[in-house]
C-alpha positions, -999 to +999 in steps of 0.1 A: +000+000+000+012+035-008+017+061+018-010+087+024-008+122+008-002+149+034-035+170+031-023+197+055+006+202+080-020+215+105-050+197+120-085+205+110-107+217+138-143+205+134-175+209+155-193+175+154-229+166+163-237+138+187-250+107+170-240+117+135-215+095+117-183+109+102-158+093+079-122+106+084-100+105+052-070+083+057-055+086+021-052+125+022-067+128-013-102+139-004-112+175-014-135+176+016-107+173+043-107+160+069-135+138+057-139+113+029-152+122-005-144+088-020-112+097-036-095+068-019-110+044-046-082+021-058-056+032-033-059+005-007-070+031+019-105+032+036-120+060+056-122+056+094-158+057+107-163+080+138-196+087+156-192+110+187-214+102+216-216+139+225-214+171+205-179+181+204-151+201+188-121+179+178-087+183+160-086+158+131-052+149+118-044+166+084-009+150+078-023+114+080+007+103+101-010+104+135-006+075+158-040+082+174-064+083+144-085+102+136-072+128+159-041+150+157-012+138+179+013+165+168+030+142+142+028+170+117+056+188+137+080+161+127+073+165+089+100+179+067 
Protein backbone atom coordinates (compact mmCIF):
# COMPACT_ATOMS: atom_id res chain seq x y z
CA UNK A 1 0.00 0.00 0.00
CA UNK A 2 1.25 3.50 -0.85
CA UNK A 3 1.78 6.21 1.73
CA UNK A 4 -1.05 8.67 2.31
CA UNK A 5 -0.88 12.17 0.86
CA UNK A 6 -0.24 14.95 3.39
CA UNK A 7 -3.44 16.96 3.09
CA UNK A 8 -2.31 19.61 5.58
CA UNK A 9 0.58 20.19 7.97
CA UNK A 10 -1.98 21.49 10.46
CA UNK A 11 -4.96 19.74 12.09
CA UNK A 12 -8.53 20.44 11.02
CA UNK A 13 -10.73 21.67 13.89
CA UNK A 14 -14.31 20.52 13.41
CA UNK A 15 -17.51 20.83 15.46
CA UNK A 16 -19.33 17.49 15.36
CA UNK A 17 -22.87 16.58 16.34
CA UNK A 18 -23.68 13.77 18.77
CA UNK A 19 -25.01 10.66 17.05
CA UNK A 20 -23.95 11.75 13.55
CA UNK A 21 -21.50 9.50 11.68
CA UNK A 22 -18.34 10.96 10.15
CA UNK A 23 -15.73 9.31 7.92
CA UNK A 24 -12.18 10.58 8.38
CA UNK A 25 -10.06 10.53 5.21
CA UNK A 26 -7.01 8.28 5.64
CA UNK A 27 -5.60 8.64 2.11
CA UNK A 28 -5.21 12.44 2.12
CA UNK A 29 -6.76 12.80 -1.35
CA UNK A 30 -10.23 14.02 -0.36
CA UNK A 31 -11.24 17.52 -1.42
CA UNK A 32 -13.49 17.65 1.66
CA UNK A 33 -10.76 17.32 4.32
CA UNK A 34 -10.70 16.04 6.94
CA UNK A 35 -13.56 13.87 5.75
CA UNK A 36 -13.80 11.30 2.96
CA UNK A 37 -15.24 12.12 -0.46
CA UNK A 38 -14.47 8.74 -2.06
CA UNK A 39 -11.12 9.77 -3.57
CA UNK A 40 -9.47 6.75 -1.93
CA UNK A 41 -10.96 4.37 -4.52
CA UNK A 42 -8.19 2.11 -5.81
CA UNK A 43 -5.58 3.32 -3.30
CA UNK A 44 -5.88 0.54 -0.71
CA UNK A 45 -7.03 3.06 1.90
CA UNK A 46 -10.44 3.10 3.56
CA UNK A 47 -11.95 5.96 5.59
CA UNK A 48 -12.25 5.66 9.36
CA UNK A 49 -15.78 5.75 10.77
CA UNK A 50 -16.29 8.01 13.78
CA UNK A 51 -19.56 8.70 15.64
CA UNK A 52 -19.22 10.96 18.71
CA UNK A 53 -21.46 10.22 21.69
CA UNK A 54 -21.63 13.92 22.53
CA UNK A 55 -21.50 17.12 20.50
CA UNK A 56 -17.85 18.09 20.50
CA UNK A 57 -15.10 20.04 18.82
CA UNK A 58 -12.11 17.92 17.74
CA UNK A 59 -8.79 18.37 15.97
CA UNK A 60 -8.59 15.85 13.13
CA UNK A 61 -5.19 14.89 11.73
CA UNK A 62 -4.39 16.54 8.40
CA UNK A 63 -0.94 15.03 7.81
CA UNK A 64 -2.29 11.43 8.02
CA UNK A 65 0.72 10.38 10.15
CA UNK A 66 -1.01 10.41 13.54
CA UNK A 67 -0.56 7.46 15.88
CA UNK A 68 -4.02 8.22 17.38
CA UNK A 69 -6.36 8.32 14.38
CA UNK A 70 -8.48 10.18 13.57
CA UNK A 71 -7.16 12.83 15.94
CA UNK A 72 -4.07 14.99 15.71
CA UNK A 73 -1.22 13.85 17.96
CA UNK A 74 1.32 16.45 16.79
CA UNK A 75 2.97 14.19 14.19
CA UNK A 76 2.82 17.07 11.70
CA UNK A 77 5.52 18.80 13.76
CA UNK A 78 8.00 16.10 12.64
CA UNK A 79 7.28 16.48 8.90
CA UNK A 80 10.01 17.97 6.75
